[in-house]
C-alpha positions in Angstrom: 47.0 -28.5 -5.9 45.0 -26.4 -8.3 41.8 -24.7 -7.5 40.0 -26.8 -10.1 41.0 -30.1 -8.4 40.1 -28.7 -5.0 36.5 -28.1 -6.1 35.1 -31.1 -7.9 31.9 -29.1 -8.8 34.0 -26.6 -10.8 33.7 -28.5 -14.1 29.9 -28.9 -13.6 29.5 -25.2 -12.8 31.6 -24.2 -15.8 29.7 -26.5 -18.1 26.3 -25.2 -17.1 27.4 -21.6 -17.1 28.7 -22.2 -20.6 25.6 -24.0 -21.9 23.1 -21.5 -20.4 25.1 -18.6 -21.8 25.2 -20.0 -25.2 21.6 -21.0 -25.4 20.2 -17.9 -23.7 22.4 -15.4 -25.6 19.9 -14.6 -28.4 17.0 -13.8 -26.2 19.2 -12.2 -23.6 20.3 -9.8 -26.3 16.6 -9.0 -27.2 15.8 -8.4 -23.5 18.9 -6.2 -23.0 18.6 -4.1 -26.1 14.9 -3.5 -25.7 15.4 -2.8 -22.0 18.1 -0.2 -22.8 15.9 1.5 -25.4 13.0 1.6 -22.9 15.0 3.0 -20.0 14.1 6.6 -20.6 10.6 6.1 -22.0 8.9 8.2 -19.3 10.8 11.3 -20.5 11.0 10.5 -24.2 7.5 9.3 -25.0 5.8 12.7 -24.2 8.4 14.3 -26.5 7.8 11.8 -29.3 4.0 12.4 -29.1 4.3 16.0 -28.0 1.4 17.2 -30.2 -0.9 14.8 -28.3 0.6 14.6 -24.8 1.5 18.2 -24.1 -0.6 21.3 -24.0 0.3 25.0 -23.6 0.9 26.1 -20.0 -2.0 28.2 -18.6 -1.8 29.6 -15.1 -5.4 30.9 -15.1 -7.1 28.1 -16.9 -9.3 25.7 -15.1 -9.9 22.1 -16.2 -13.4 21.1 -17.2 -15.1 18.5 -15.0 -14.1 14.9 -15.7 -17.6 14.1 -16.7 -17.5 16.7 -19.5 -14.2 15.3 -20.7 -15.5 11.8 -20.8 -18.6 13.0 -22.6 -16.5 14.4 -25.4 -14.6 11.1 -25.7 -17.8 9.1 -25.8 -19.3 11.4 -28.4 -16.2 10.9 -30.6 -16.3 7.1 -30.1 -20.0 6.2 -29.4 -19.5 2.5 -29.5 -16.5 2.4 -27.2 -16.4 1.3 -23.5 -14.5 3.5 -21.1 -11.7 1.6 -19.4 -9.5 4.2 -17.6 -9.1 7.9 -17.3 -6.1 9.8 -16.0 -4.8 13.2 -15.1 -1.1 14.2 -14.5 0.2 16.5 -11.8 2.1 18.3 -14.6 -0.2 21.0 -15.9 1.4 20.9 -19.3 0.3 17.3 -19.8 -3.0 16.4 -21.5 -5.5 14.1 -19.9 -5.9 10.6 -21.2 -8.7 8.1 -21.6 -8.4 4.4 -22.4 -11.4 3.0 -24.3 -12.1 -0.3 -26.0 -14.1 -0.5 -29.2 -16.0 -3.6 -30.3 -13.8 -6.2 -31.9 -10.5 -4.7 -30.6 -8.1 -6.7 -28.5 -6.2 -3.6 -27.4 -7.3 -0.4 -25.7 -7.3 2.8 -27.7 -5.6 5.8 -26.0 -7.3 9.2 -26.4 -5.6 12.4 -25.4 -7.6 15.6 -24.8 -7.1 19.2 -23.7 -8.9 19.4 -20.4 -9.3 23.2 -20.7 -10.7 23.3 -24.3 -12.2 19.8 -24.5 -10.4 19.3 -27.8 -9.3 15.8 -28.7 -5.7 16.0 -29.5 -5.1 12.6 -31.0 -5.5 8.8 -30.4 -3.8 5.5 -31.2 -4.0 1.9 -30.3 -2.2 1.0 -27.1 0.4 -1.2 -28.8 1.1 1.2 -31.7 4.3 3.4 -31.9 8.0 3.0 -31.3 8.0 2.6 -27.5 4.9 0.4 -27.3 6.6 -1.9 -29.9 9.8 -2.0 -27.9 7.8 -2.8 -24.8 6.0 -5.6 -26.5 9.3 -7.0 -27.8 10.7 -6.8 -24.2 7.7 -8.5 -22.6 6.3 -10.9 -25.3 8.6 -11.0 -28.3 5.5 -9.8 -30.2 4.1 -13.4 -29.8 1.7 -13.1 -26.9 1.6 -15.5 -24.0 4.0 -17.9 -25.6 6.6 -15.2 -25.8 6.1 -14.3 -22.1 6.7 -17.9 -21.1 9.8 -18.1 -23.3 11.2 -14.9 -21.9 10.5 -15.9 -18.3 12.3 -19.2 -19.0 15.3 -17.3 -20.4 15.4 -14.8 -17.5 15.2 -17.6 -15.0 18.2 -19.4 -16.5 20.1 -16.1 -16.9 19.6 -15.5 -13.1 21.1 -19.0 -12.5 23.9 -18.3 -14.9 24.9 -15.1 -13.2 25.2 -16.9 -9.9 27.2 -19.7 -11.5 29.5 -17.1 -13.0 30.1 -15.8 -9.5 31.0 -19.3 -8.3 33.5 -19.6 -11.2 35.1 -16.3 -10.3 35.2 -16.8 -6.5 37.5 -17.8 -4.9 39.7 -18.8 -7.9 40.2 -15.2 -9.1 40.0 -13.0 -6.0 43.8 -13.0 -5.5 45.0 -13.7 -9.0 45.7 -11.6 -12.1 42.6 -11.0 -14.0 40.5 -11.1 -10.9 39.7 -7.5 -10.2 41.0 -5.9 -13.3 41.4 -7.4 -16.8 44.9 -8.1 -18.2 44.6 -5.7 -21.1 48.1 -6.7 -22.4 46.7 -10.2 -23.0 45.4 -11.4 -26.4 42.8 -13.8 -27.7 40.6 -15.8 -25.3 42.5 -14.7 -22.2 41.7 -11.1 -22.8 38.0 -11.8 -23.6 37.8 -14.1 -20.5 39.1 -11.3 -18.3 36.8 -8.8 -19.8 33.9 -11.2 -19.4 34.7 -12.2 -15.8 35.8 -8.9 -14.4 33.0 -7.0 -16.1 30.5 -9.6 -14.9 31.6 -9.3 -11.3 31.2 -5.5 -11.2 27.9 -5.8 -13.0 26.5 -8.6 -10.9 24.7 -6.7 -8.1 22.7 -4.5 -10.6 22.2 -7.4 -13.0 20.7 -9.6 -10.3 18.3 -6.8 -9.2 17.2 -6.1 -12.8 16.8 -9.7 -13.8 15.0 -10.9 -10.7 12.6 -7.9 -10.4 11.7 -8.5 -14.0 10.4 -11.9 -13.1 7.6 -10.3 -11.0 5.9 -9.4 -14.3 6.2 -12.9 -15.8 3.3 -15.4 -16.1 4.6 -18.0 -13.6 7.1 -16.5 -11.2 5.0 -13.3 -10.8 1.9 -15.3 -9.9 3.9 -17.6 -7.7 5.4 -14.7 -5.7 2.0 -13.0 -5.3 0.6 -16.3 -4.1 3.5 -16.8 -1.6 3.0 -13.2 -0.3 -0.8 -13.8 0.0 -0.2 -17.0 2.0 2.1 -15.1 4.2 -0.6 -12.5 4.8 1.3 -9.7 3.2 -1.2 -8.7 0.5 -4.2 -6.5 1.5 -7.5 -8.3 1.5 -9.2 -5.7 -0.6 -6.7 -6.2 -3.4 -7.1 -10.0 -3.4 -10.9 -9.8 -3.1 -12.3 -6.4 -4.1 -15.5 -5.3 -2.4 -18.8 -5.9 -4.1 -21.6 -3.4 -4.4 -25.4 -4.1 -4.8 -26.5 -2.6 -8.1 -28.9 0.4 -8.1 -30.7 2.3 -10.8 -28.3 5.2 -11.1 -24.7 6.2 -10.2 -24.0 9.5 -8.4 -21.6 10.7 -11.1 -17.9 10.5 -11.5 -17.2 14.1 -10.5 -18.3 13.6 -6.9 -16.1 10.6 -6.6 -13.1 12.5 -8.0 -13.7 15.4 -5.6 -13.8 13.0 -2.7 -10.6 11.3 -3.8 -8.7 14.6 -4.3 -9.9 16.0 -1.0 -7.1 14.1 0.9 -4.8 12.8 -1.8 -1.3 14.1 -2.3 -0.4 15.9 -5.6 0.3 13.0 -8.0 -0.8 11.4 -11.2 -4.1 9.6 -10.7 -6.3 7.3 -12.7 -9.9 6.0 -12.6 -10.6 2.4 -13.3 -14.2 2.0 -14.4 -16.3 -1.0 -13.4 -17.6 -3.4 -16.0 -19.9 -5.4 -13.9 -23.0 -4.3 -11.9 -21.5 -5.4 -8.6 -18.0 -4.0 -9.1 -16.6 -0.9 -7.4 -15.1 2.1 -9.2 -11.5 2.5 -8.3 -9.4 5.7 -8.2 -5.7 5.3 -7.6 -2.4 7.2 -7.7 -0.2 5.7 -10.4 3.4 6.7 -10.2 6.7 4.9 -10.5 7.7 5.6 -6.9 5.2 3.9 -4.6 5.5 6.3 -1.6 2.2 8.0 -2.7 0.4 4.8 -3.3 -3.3 5.3 -2.7 -6.2 3.1 -4.1 -9.8 3.9 -3.1 -12.6 1.5 -3.9 -15.9 3.4 -4.3 -19.5 2.4 -4.4 -20.4 4.2 -7.7 -24.1 4.4 -6.7 -23.7 6.0 -3.3 -20.1 7.4 -3.2 -19.2 5.4 -0.2 -15.5 4.5 0.3 -15.6 0.7 0.5 -11.9 0.2 1.1 -8.6 2.1 1.0 -5.1 0.9 0.3 -2.5 3.3 1.5 1.3 2.9 1.4 1.8 3.7 5.1 -0.6 0.9 6.0 1.0 -1.8 3.8 2.9 -4.7 5.3 6.6 -5.2 4.3 5.9 -7.8 1.7 3.4 -5.6 -0.2 5.8 -2.7 -0.1 8.5 -4.9 -1.4 6.3 -5.9 -4.4 5.6 -2.3 -5.2 9.3 -1.6 -5.3 9.9 -4.2 -8.0 8.9 -1.9 -10.9 11.0 1.1 -9.9 13.9 -1.2 -9.1 13.7 -2.9 -12.5 13.5 0.4 -14.4 15.8 2.4 -12.2 13.1 5.0 -11.6 13.6 4.5 -7.8 16.6 6.9 -8.2 15.0 9.1 -10.9 17.3 9.7 -13.9 20.5 8.5 -12.3 18.8 5.2 -11.6 17.5 5.0 -15.2 21.1 5.6 -16.4 22.2 2.7 -14.2 19.4 0.5 -15.7 20.5 1.5 -19.2 24.2 0.6 -18.4 23.1 -2.7 -16.8 21.1 -3.6 -19.9 24.0 -2.8 -22.1 26.4 -4.7 -19.8 24.2 -7.8 -20.0 24.3 -7.6 -23.8 28.1 -7.3 -23.7 28.3 -10.4 -21.4 26.2 -12.3 -23.9 28.2 -11.3 -26.9 31.6 -11.8 -25.2 30.5 -15.3 -24.0 29.5 -16.3 -27.5 32.8 -14.9 -28.9 34.8 -16.9 -26.4 33.0 -20.0 -27.4 33.7 -19.3 -31.1 37.4 -18.8 -30.4 37.6 -22.2 -28.6 35.2 -24.1 -30.9 36.7 -27.0 -32.8 35.3 -27.8 -36.3 32.4 -30.2 -36.1 32.1 -30.0 -32.3 30.2 -27.8 -29.8 33.4 -27.8 -27.7 31.5 -28.1 -24.4 33.5 -28.1 -21.2 34.3 -31.6 -20.2 33.3 -33.3 -16.9 36.5 -35.0 -15.7 34.7 -36.8 -12.9 31.2 -37.4 -11.6 30.5 -34.5 -9.2 29.0 -35.2 -5.8 26.7 -32.2 -4.9 26.4 -31.5 -1.2 23.6 -30.0 1.0 24.5 -26.4 0.0 23.9 -27.4 -3.7 20.5 -28.8 -3.0 19.6 -25.9 -0.7 20.5 -23.4 -3.4 18.4 -25.4 -5.9 15.3 -25.2 -3.6 15.7 -21.5 -3.1 16.0 -20.9 -6.9 13.0 -23.1 -7.4 10.9 -20.9 -5.2 12.2 -17.7 -6.8 12.1 -19.0 -10.4 9.6 -21.8 -10.8 10.2 -22.3 -14.5 13.9 -22.8 -13.9 12.9 -25.7 -11.5 10.5 -27.2 -13.9 12.9 -27.1 -16.9 15.8 -28.3 -14.8 13.7 -31.3 -13.6 12.7 -32.0 -17.2 16.4 -32.0 -18.2 17.2 -34.5 -15.3 14.3 -36.8 -16.3 15.3 -36.8 -20.0 19.0 -37.4 -19.1 18.0 -40.3 -16.8 15.8 -41.8 -19.5 18.6 -41.5 -22.0 21.0 -43.3 -19.6 18.5 -46.1 -19.0 17.9 -46.5 -22.8 21.6 -46.5 -23.5 22.3 -49.1 -20.8 19.5 -51.3 -22.1 20.7 -51.0 -25.7 24.3 -51.9 -24.6 22.9 -54.9 -22.7 21.0 -56.1 -25.7 24.0 -55.8 -27.9 26.1 -57.7 -25.4 23.5 -60.5 -25.2 23.5 -60.8 -29.0 27.3 -61.1 -29.2 27.2 -63.8 -26.5 
């Protein structure tokens, strides 16, 4: 008895893997190529904008106070509102201020030399090669609609990867073309082996990259945060930042910076300025690896520490969420991890292209040549359990799958009604 006949769900799994791959291929290519281009952005961006982002090394120089630096920025952009300010642990990096001018939807980034107070350059946050690549990767350059479309694509790609594993196992584990492609083959068999074997080896990294990317999407990301919050894993100060009673004057940013640096590890740090009278000023360490995570909420009028968020005090769920970004980008392993992220992105692009090419090789003129369902499958408890788990992890997958089921049901009802009416007319 063949493996196909032993598993009645095989035709259904193959059909869905086929359809998802074919439909998602264009956007998966966009995600993969832009992800590959963005893999080494932390190292390449300072080189691309070296005249702005780097300064001559100076062992004896001492940076001017933050207040003096911000005053220079505000003098140059008098109508702008300060959003953020940051310093890097690398002494050869310039400091950076994010400002928003009236009528702008994006922040303007301003770089300055902290020793000479010279403004080195500025640009809008979404201008330049890497910002454009990032916008393509996250929004398709189409705002919130693009984010939803990309999340829907990533959700179905996640499902397709798991379906691909079901197609490979256990049918191919002990057969030719299971662990290594039959390179002597030709045509569809060769491409099928390359697609299946390459997909199996790529699968662990691909699942990590695709799923961690969902944290930054509009639905799955918020759903995961809500689930962690309900489980008591998110610090209260992050969910509900402390409020401060407004007073006539602030104590000045330099005193708050000195307090923050008094017990902070050497790291890149940023200031988030308040934009409401009762909001705190927040200083935090912002690095790809979360081990130095530190976020201090200050009363800007008195200098009091209102709340502290520290890595060593976080619960497991919060730590897991902070690991999503370095896992997604590969930064958790520094440059070797970035190289793995690059290869994973290129591998996903290769899977998309090889899948489309296999379809083209089997496509009959005038037909989509979809895999046929030989019999009505009877899903069991494991099928529904997996569906529930995927619905929790990828809500847009669940919503779109439910929509497909409803539309298919309505089509079946309408078809039966139409056939019944035609039968009645004939009688």
